[in-house]
N, C-alpha and C positions, 0 to 999 in steps of 0.2 A: 682175434675176429672182433668186429667194432659192437658194440650191444649198441641198441637201436631202443630207447629206453619208451615208445608209443608200439612196442610189438612183445609178445614172448619168449622169452630168449628159448623156449624148445622151439619153438615155430620159425626162429632166424635157423638155430643150427640146422633147421628140417629143410629150410631153403636152400641155405648153401651147399648143405649135402648134395640135393637136389641139383643146382645148379652143374657142382662138381660128376653127377651121374649123366646130365645131357652134352656137357663141353669133353665127356668122355675121358675126363683125369682117373674117374674108377672106370674101366671099359667094362662092356656086357660080359655077365658071367662072372668077372670078376670079387674077393672076398673086399671087403671095407678092414680099415682096421679098429683092432678091438674099442668096444665103451671106453676102456683105461684110456686108451690113447689118444680118442679124437678128447675126450674129455680134456687130457693135459694140454692138448694142441689147441684146445680152442677155446680154453678155461672156462669150461662149464664144468656142472657134475654130472658124473654117471648115469646120476638118473634124468636127470636133461639128454644126455645125447640117449635114452633107450626110448623117452618118449618123444624121439622123435624121427630115432628110427622107427617104431610102431606108427606113427603117420606116413613114413614111407612103403612100409609096410601093405597096408592099409588100401593103399594108394598101387599098386605093383610094381613099384620100382625096383624095392629090390628086397628080397627072401630071406627070413631068420630060419637058420636050420639049429634045432637043439641042440648043443655044447660043438660047434662046429664055429658057428659063426653067422652072419651081416653076409649074403649076396645080392652082387647088383642082377637085376633080372636079365638071363642070356635073351629071352626076346623083347629089350624093350629098346634095340634100335632099330625095329622095323618096326616100331608102336610112334606111330606120331602124336597120338593122345592116348586118354586116359580119362577112366571113367574117377572123381575124385579132384580134376586140374579142370582149370579155365582153360576152352577151345576157342584160343588162337590163330587164326588163317596161314597167318603170319608163320608163326613157331610150327605150326604143322608141316608147313614147306617146306620150310627150314629143316625139319628134322627125317620130312621123305626124300632128305638130299637132293632137293632141287635149291635154287638161290630165287628169293624174295621178294616183289616188286607189288608198290602197289600204286596204281593211275585214280586220282580224283577226275571223277567222270561232272558231277554236278557237288557244287556244295550254297548253300544258304537259307536264311534265316526266313522262318515259316511258322505261320499255325500249326501245331500236330495234330496230323490226322485221328480220327477216335482210337485206332489201334496202339499207338503210341503215347497218347494221352493217359489210357489205361494204364498202358502199362510203367508208362512213367507217374503213373498218382497224380494227376498234373489239370487241369481246369480243363475244359472243350476251346478249344484254340488257342491254348496259352502257347508263347512263340518259342520253337526248338533250334536248333542247328541241325540241319539237315543232309547229308551228302550221302553220293552213291560214291561205293568204292569200288576199285576192280581189282583183281589179285592175280596174278602172275608166279610160273613157276619157271625159272627160266626162261620169261618171255614169254608162257603158253598160257594165255587165260584159265580160271579151273574154277573161281570164285567171284560171284558179284554181289555186295552186298549194299540195303538199303536203310540206315542209320540216323540216330537220331537221339538227340541229347536232350537237360534243359536251358537255354539262357541266360535265368537264374543262376546255376551252376555257374558258371563260366568265368577263369580268373583275368579272362585276358577279353580283348578287342574280338567280338567274331570274326571281322575283315584281316584279323592276324591270324585267325587260322589254320595250320596244316594239314589235313586229313589225312597225305598218305606214308602216315607213321604209324609202327607198329599199337595197339592196343592201349598196353600200361604205359609206355609213354604218351602217347597221347592224350589220359587218363593226368598221366601224372604233370605234365607242362602246361596243360590248359585250364587242368578243371583243380590240379594242387587235390586231387584224389586219389586210393587207394584199391584197385577191387581187391572186393573179400570175396567173393560167391557169384556163379552163375546159375539161372534156373532156364531150360531150355527145352522144346518142343522140336522135334523133327518128325516130316511125316514127306513123301512125295509130292512131286508139281509138276506139272505139261507146260513148260517154257512156252512163252510165246514167242513168234519172229524176232524179234527185239533180241531178247533175251537170249533166243538163240545162236543171234549173230553174234552176240556180245564174246558168247562163249564158244565160238568156231566151233556151234555142234552143226552137223552135213546134215543129220534127218530128227524128226521127230520124236523123243527119246523121251523120258523123266528126267529129272534130280532132283535129288536130295534139298528140300526146304528146311534151314533150321532158323526158329525165333528164339531166339538172346536176350535175355535182360540182366545185365549186371549189377553189381549193390555193393555197397562200400559192409564194411564194419557195423555199421547202426542202422544197417537193412534200409539206407536210402539206395532205391532207385539210380542210377548214373548216365545210362546207355542201353535203350532198346534197339534191335540192329533183327534183318530178315535178311538171311543169306542162301541165297542158291550155288550148289555145287555139281558138277561135273567129275565125277569120277573116274574117265581115262589115265586122266594122269596122276591125280593123289587117291590113296580113296578113307575112306574112315576105319582104320582100323584101333581096336582099342584090349586095354588091359585093366580088367580088374581085381584083386585081391577077392577070395573066396575061404573065407575064415570067421 
């Protein structure tokens, strides 16, 4: 295991184990190696492994059975989203069993709207890189997002930015920033005719609207997004630890 100096070791171990669970290296319902075995394999202490597993248990990825060991949540392969984790539409589509893709519909530098300025702690009218994206599952439109990020945080020229990337890759490549957490609000929304057309909705029906603000570990807002999800193809299904 390669240790990154800027991240706590327990966080790195937790991320590695979470990736193994999502990639089905550890299958749903299977027993994980013991704390001692993981500590030996990864070259860390048992206390570090224990801390990482506690975090995964709090997120609902694993179940800890006293005297028996730690098991991958048997329902995890049916749960594309989880409380305690970032709601990444790309990953949500992928974990629902579909091939994700992103189409950039609009992209420009413009003054921030009032909502964007408030969310990103910017002065009124400050420049943002704004874009509208369409997320598809096996080429079927499922999510439309209107997003903005402060131009001042860009590490690359705005005209060289490709918005058709998963969010973590997008932030790392063009902003050199790591997302630490997200705050979101969820409500229903009656879509306008253009939005219904984008999502191929044949009837007037509400969609889920998600307002999300993504932050780094210094509590700096990095990215604001309002997304609209129609759930005929993918659904929001959550798992949360109850301890």
